[in-house]
C-alpha positions as CSV (number, residue, x, y, z in Angstrom):
1,X,-8.0,-38.4,-9.0
2,X,-6.1,-35.2,-9.0
3,X,-8.1,-32.2,-8.0
4,X,-7.3,-29.1,-10.0
5,X,-6.2,-26.1,-7.9
6,X,-6.5,-22.5,-8.9
7,X,-4.5,-20.0,-6.8
8,X,-5.6,-16.5,-6.3
9,X,-2.5,-14.5,-5.6
10,X,1.0,-14.7,-7.0
11,X,3.4,-13.6,-4.3
12,X,6.6,-15.3,-3.1
13,X,4.6,-17.5,-0.8
14,X,2.7,-19.1,-3.7
15,X,5.9,-19.6,-5.7
16,X,8.0,-21.0,-2.8
17,X,5.3,-22.7,-0.8
18,X,2.1,-23.8,-2.3
19,X,3.1,-24.4,-5.9
20,X,5.9,-26.8,-5.0
21,X,3.9,-28.4,-2.2
22,X,1.1,-29.4,-4.5
23,X,3.5,-31.5,-6.5
24,X,4.3,-33.5,-3.3
25,X,0.8,-34.6,-2.5
26,X,1.0,-38.0,-4.2
27,X,-1.2,-37.0,-7.1
28,X,-4.1,-35.6,-4.9
29,X,-3.7,-32.1,-6.4
30,X,-2.3,-30.4,-9.5
31,X,-1.8,-26.7,-10.1
32,X,-3.9,-25.6,-13.1
33,X,-4.4,-21.8,-12.8
34,X,-2.7,-18.8,-11.1
35,X,-4.1,-15.3,-11.2
36,X,-2.8,-12.0,-9.9
37,X,-3.9,-8.4,-9.8
38,X,-2.1,-7.6,-13.0
39,X,1.5,-7.4,-11.9
40,X,2.7,-10.2,-14.2
41,X,3.9,-12.6,-11.4
42,X,1.1,-15.1,-12.2
43,X,2.6,-15.7,-15.6
44,X,6.0,-16.2,-14.1
45,X,4.7,-18.8,-11.6
46,X,2.4,-20.5,-14.0
47,X,5.3,-21.0,-16.5
48,X,7.5,-22.6,-13.9
49,X,4.8,-25.1,-12.9
50,X,3.0,-25.7,-16.2
51,X,-0.3,-23.9,-15.3
52,X,-2.5,-21.3,-16.9
53,X,-2.5,-17.7,-15.7
54,X,-4.8,-14.6,-15.8
55,X,-5.3,-11.2,-14.3
56,X,-8.2,-10.7,-11.8
57,X,-10.2,-13.6,-10.4
58,X,-13.0,-14.0,-13.0
59,X,-11.2,-16.2,-15.5
60,X,-9.9,-18.4,-12.8
61,X,-13.3,-18.9,-11.2
62,X,-14.8,-19.7,-14.6
63,X,-12.1,-22.3,-15.4
64,X,-13.8,-25.7,-15.4
65,X,-10.5,-27.4,-14.4
66,X,-10.4,-25.5,-11.1
67,X,-11.9,-27.8,-8.4
68,X,-10.2,-26.1,-5.5
69,X,-9.7,-22.4,-5.0
70,X,-6.6,-21.4,-3.0
71,X,-6.9,-17.9,-1.6
72,X,-3.4,-16.6,-1.2
73,X,-4.1,-12.9,-1.8
74,X,-3.2,-10.1,0.7
75,X,-5.1,-10.6,4.0
76,X,-7.5,-7.7,3.4
77,X,-8.9,-9.6,0.4
78,X,-9.3,-13.1,1.9
79,X,-12.9,-12.8,3.0
80,X,-14.0,-11.3,-0.4
81,X,-12.1,-14.0,-2.3
82,X,-13.5,-16.9,-0.3
83,X,-17.0,-15.4,-0.8
84,X,-16.3,-15.1,-4.6
85,X,-15.3,-18.7,-4.7
86,X,-18.5,-19.8,-3.0
87,X,-20.6,-17.6,-5.4
88,X,-18.8,-19.3,-8.3
89,X,-20.0,-22.7,-7.0
90,X,-16.7,-23.9,-5.6
91,X,-17.1,-26.1,-2.5
92,X,-13.5,-26.8,-1.6
93,X,-11.4,-23.7,-0.5
94,X,-7.9,-23.3,0.9
95,X,-7.4,-19.9,2.5
96,X,-4.1,-18.6,3.7
97,X,-4.1,-17.2,7.2
98,X,-5.7,-15.0,8.5
99,X,-9.2,-16.0,7.4
100,X,-10.4,-12.4,7.9
101,X,-9.2,-9.2,9.5
102,X,-12.1,-8.9,12.0
103,X,-13.9,-11.3,14.2
104,X,-17.3,-10.4,12.6
105,X,-16.0,-11.1,9.1
106,X,-14.5,-14.4,10.1
107,X,-17.7,-15.4,11.7
108,X,-19.7,-14.5,8.6
109,X,-17.3,-16.4,6.3
110,X,-17.4,-19.6,8.3
111,X,-21.1,-19.4,8.5
112,X,-21.4,-18.9,4.7
113,X,-19.1,-21.9,4.1
114,X,-21.1,-24.0,6.5
115,X,-24.4,-23.0,4.9
116,X,-23.1,-23.9,1.5
117,X,-21.5,-27.2,2.7
118,X,-18.2,-26.0,1.5
119,X,-15.0,-27.5,2.8
120,X,-12.6,-24.9,4.1
121,X,-9.0,-25.3,5.3
122,X,-7.1,-22.3,6.7
123,X,-3.3,-22.5,6.2
124,X,-2.1,-22.5,9.8
125,X,0.7,-24.9,8.8
126,X,2.3,-25.2,12.3
127,X,-1.0,-26.6,13.6
128,X,-0.9,-29.3,10.9
129,X,2.8,-30.1,11.4
130,X,3.2,-33.7,12.5
131,X,5.5,-32.6,15.3
132,X,2.8,-30.6,16.9
133,X,0.5,-33.6,17.1
134,X,3.4,-35.5,18.6
135,X,4.0,-32.8,21.2
136,X,0.4,-32.5,22.2
137,X,0.1,-36.3,22.4
138,X,3.0,-36.4,24.8
139,X,1.6,-33.6,26.9
140,X,-1.8,-35.3,27.2
141,X,-0.2,-38.7,28.0
142,X,2.1,-37.2,30.7
143,X,-0.8,-35.2,32.3
144,X,-0.2,-32.3,34.6
145,X,-1.1,-28.7,34.4
146,X,0.4,-26.5,31.7
147,X,2.3,-23.7,33.6
148,X,3.8,-21.7,30.7
149,X,3.9,-21.5,26.9
150,X,6.7,-19.5,25.2
151,X,6.7,-18.6,21.5
152,X,9.9,-17.1,20.2
153,X,10.5,-15.9,16.6
154,X,13.5,-14.3,15.1
155,X,13.0,-14.0,11.4
156,X,15.5,-13.2,8.7
157,X,14.4,-11.5,5.5
158,X,12.1,-13.8,3.5
159,X,14.2,-13.2,0.3
160,X,16.9,-15.5,1.7
161,X,14.5,-18.4,1.7
162,X,12.7,-17.5,-1.5
163,X,16.0,-17.7,-3.3
164,X,16.9,-20.9,-1.6
165,X,13.7,-22.7,-2.6
166,X,13.2,-21.2,-6.0
167,X,16.8,-20.9,-7.1
168,X,16.1,-17.3,-8.0
169,X,13.6,-14.8,-6.6
170,X,10.5,-13.5,-8.4
171,X,10.7,-10.3,-10.4
172,X,10.5,-7.4,-7.9
173,X,7.2,-5.7,-7.8
174,X,7.5,-2.0,-8.5
175,X,6.0,0.5,-6.2
176,X,6.8,3.5,-3.9
177,X,8.9,3.0,-0.9
178,X,7.0,2.7,2.4
179,X,7.5,5.6,4.8
180,X,9.5,4.8,7.9
181,X,7.6,3.5,11.0
182,X,7.8,5.6,14.2
183,X,7.4,3.0,17.0
184,X,7.6,5.9,19.5
185,X,4.2,7.0,18.2
186,X,1.6,4.9,20.2
187,X,-0.9,4.7,17.4
188,X,1.7,3.6,14.8
189,X,3.2,1.1,17.2
190,X,-0.3,-0.3,18.0
191,X,-1.1,-0.7,14.3
192,X,2.2,-2.5,13.7
193,X,1.6,-4.8,16.7
194,X,-1.9,-5.6,15.6
195,X,-0.9,-6.4,12.0
196,X,2.0,-8.6,13.2
197,X,-0.1,-10.5,15.7
198,X,-2.9,-11.1,13.2
199,X,-0.6,-11.8,10.3
200,X,2.4,-13.5,11.9
201,X,1.3,-14.5,15.3
202,X,-1.6,-16.4,13.6
203,X,0.9,-19.2,12.8
204,X,1.1,-20.1,16.5
205,X,-1.8,-18.6,18.4
206,X,-4.0,-21.6,17.4
207,X,-1.3,-23.8,19.0
208,X,-1.6,-21.6,22.1
209,X,-5.4,-22.0,22.1
210,X,-5.0,-25.7,21.7
211,X,-3.2,-25.8,25.1
212,X,-4.6,-22.9,27.1
213,X,-7.9,-21.8,25.4
214,X,-8.7,-19.2,28.1
215,X,-5.4,-17.3,27.6
216,X,-7.0,-14.3,25.9
217,X,-6.2,-11.7,28.6
218,X,-3.3,-9.6,27.4
219,X,-1.2,-8.6,30.5
220,X,1.1,-6.3,28.5
221,X,2.4,-5.7,25.0
222,X,5.0,-3.5,23.3
223,X,6.5,-3.0,19.9
224,X,10.1,-4.1,19.3
225,X,12.5,-2.3,16.9
226,X,13.3,-2.7,14.1
227,X,10.0,-4.6,13.7
228,X,8.3,-6.9,16.1
229,X,6.3,-7.3,19.3
230,X,6.5,-8.7,22.7
231,X,3.4,-9.6,24.7
232,X,2.2,-11.7,27.6
233,X,-1.1,-13.4,28.1
234,X,-2.5,-15.0,31.2
235,X,-4.9,-17.9,31.6
236,X,-6.3,-19.1,34.9
237,X,-3.2,-21.2,35.7
238,X,-0.8,-20.5,32.9
239,X,1.3,-17.7,31.5
240,X,2.0,-17.2,27.7
241,X,4.9,-15.2,26.4
242,X,5.0,-14.4,22.7
243,X,8.1,-12.6,21.3
244,X,8.7,-11.7,17.6
245,X,11.4,-9.7,15.9
246,X,12.0,-9.4,12.2
247,X,15.6,-8.5,11.6
248,X,17.1,-6.9,8.5
249,X,19.8,-9.6,8.2
250,X,22.2,-11.6,10.3
251,X,21.6,-15.0,11.8
252,X,19.3,-17.6,10.4
253,X,15.7,-17.7,11.6
254,X,14.6,-19.2,14.9
255,X,11.0,-20.3,15.4
256,X,10.3,-22.1,18.6
257,X,7.4,-23.1,20.8
258,X,8.1,-24.3,24.4
259,X,5.6,-25.7,26.8
260,X,6.4,-26.2,30.5
261,X,4.5,-28.5,32.9
262,X,5.4,-29.7,36.4
263,X,6.8,-32.9,34.9
264,X,8.3,-32.0,31.6
265,X,9.4,-29.3,29.2
266,X,8.4,-29.8,25.5
267,X,10.2,-27.8,22.8
268,X,9.0,-27.7,19.2
269,X,11.4,-26.0,16.8
270,X,10.0,-25.2,13.4
271,X,12.2,-24.9,10.3
272,X,12.6,-21.4,8.7
273,X,9.6,-20.2,6.7
274,X,9.4,-21.3,3.0
275,X,12.0,-24.1,3.5
276,X,11.0,-27.7,2.7
277,X,13.1,-29.8,5.0
278,X,10.5,-31.9,6.8
279,X,8.5,-31.1,9.9
280,X,9.5,-29.5,13.2
281,X,11.9,-31.0,15.7
282,X,10.3,-32.1,19.0
283,X,12.5,-32.3,22.2
284,X,11.2,-33.4,25.6
285,X,13.1,-33.0,28.9
286,X,11.5,-34.8,31.8
287,X,11.7,-33.9,35.5
288,X,14.8,-36.1,35.9
289,X,16.6,-34.2,33.2
290,X,16.4,-36.9,30.6
291,X,16.3,-35.4,27.1
292,X,14.5,-37.1,24.2
293,X,14.7,-35.8,20.6
294,X,12.1,-37.3,18.3
295,X,12.9,-38.0,14.6
296,X,11.9,-35.3,12.1
297,X,8.9,-36.3,10.0
298,X,9.6,-36.0,6.2
299,X,6.3,-34.2,5.8
300,X,6.0,-30.6,6.9
301,X,3.0,-28.6,7.8
302,X,2.6,-27.1,4.3
303,X,2.1,-30.6,2.9
304,X,0.0,-31.8,5.8
305,X,-2.5,-28.9,5.4
306,X,-3.1,-29.9,1.8
307,X,-3.4,-33.6,2.7
308,X,-6.0,-32.5,5.3
309,X,-8.0,-31.0,2.5
310,X,-7.7,-34.1,0.4
311,X,-9.0,-36.1,3.4
312,X,-12.0,-33.9,3.7
313,X,-12.7,-34.2,-0.1
314,X,-12.6,-38.0,0.2
315,X,-15.0,-37.9,3.2
316,X,-12.4,-39.5,5.5
317,X,-12.6,-36.7,8.1
318,X,-15.4,-34.3,9.2
319,X,-15.4,-30.6,8.6
320,X,-15.1,-28.7,11.9
321,X,-16.4,-25.2,11.4
322,X,-16.5,-24.5,15.1
323,X,-12.7,-24.9,15.3
324,X,-12.1,-22.5,12.5
325,X,-14.4,-20.0,14.0
326,X,-12.8,-20.3,17.5
327,X,-9.2,-20.1,16.1
328,X,-10.1,-16.9,14.1
329,X,-11.8,-15.3,17.1
330,X,-8.9,-16.1,19.4
331,X,-6.3,-14.6,17.1
332,X,-8.3,-11.4,16.5
333,X,-9.1,-11.0,20.2
334,X,-5.4,-11.2,21.1
335,X,-4.4,-8.8,18.2
336,X,-7.0,-6.3,19.3
337,X,-6.1,-6.5,23.0
338,X,-2.4,-6.2,22.2
339,X,-3.0,-3.1,20.1
340,X,-5.1,-1.6,22.9
341,X,-2.3,-2.3,25.4
342,X,0.3,-0.6,23.3
343,X,-1.8,2.5,22.9
344,X,-2.1,2.6,26.7
345,X,1.6,2.4,27.3
346,X,2.0,-1.4,27.5
347,X,-0.7,-2.5,29.9
348,X,-4.4,-2.6,29.2
């Protein structure tokens, strides 16, 4: 059986990520409907993938072929659109990260899904990547205290990858130019850091929580020009360093998570965003200096998160609402603490 998917949102992520990924799920899902806010991109995406399109969410939610609602709208609308899907009787929802922009709203949304018995998957694709399961399995088997976790991102403009995946970019969306950001202004810098942590750091903060769940205390944080952040968090026995910079051009993207213990160093290097080249690469260096590079899985995290939803729909795995709630609370707590630290000159 192929479950019909209706996607709310028609940005480049839908065109380059979710629409192509649905076609790689061995017939579990098929794209049947795309809607947007009236900008015309839904029609463009729907035509490419043989689906229907509409403006607004009402027609999509009334479409009898839509079994699964995928919420891929801007983050500020995620909670409202998940709630609308529940009200329309849908009981299988995929929501892009972040689930909500506040801890209270995330808590409410998870509680409402649980009360309705709705299946909910949040698109933290790195957490679903087969390489991450391999890395955590190795760390658990090797034992030993985790001493440090380092997350490093240097991201090139997304347009480079949209064009690579789609062959051509979507039609540019008209609109006024954004005013320049003054990172010397503590309030502007704090707002930028909070948005980046909640919207970009959310890819990897659930991985951090996986390893050091008590690492919510932000030691210091700062904004990085032209756009990025650098922060440090401390757990009882581990230090976490998270550095992100979004560059206007230049070298290809780097996206790496490194975990250090007394006996090994595990490195997981994820492919650039939007690119479908398989999962991440896992490298292990043991205390004797022996380096082991594991094969790359042909499935990436984008595909694995949809397969996780299919597994829930078939009843093969159990819905874990507490994990979704804890991940969302962790991300928002770090984002709020990082913003507070920036406003106070770097240290809370």
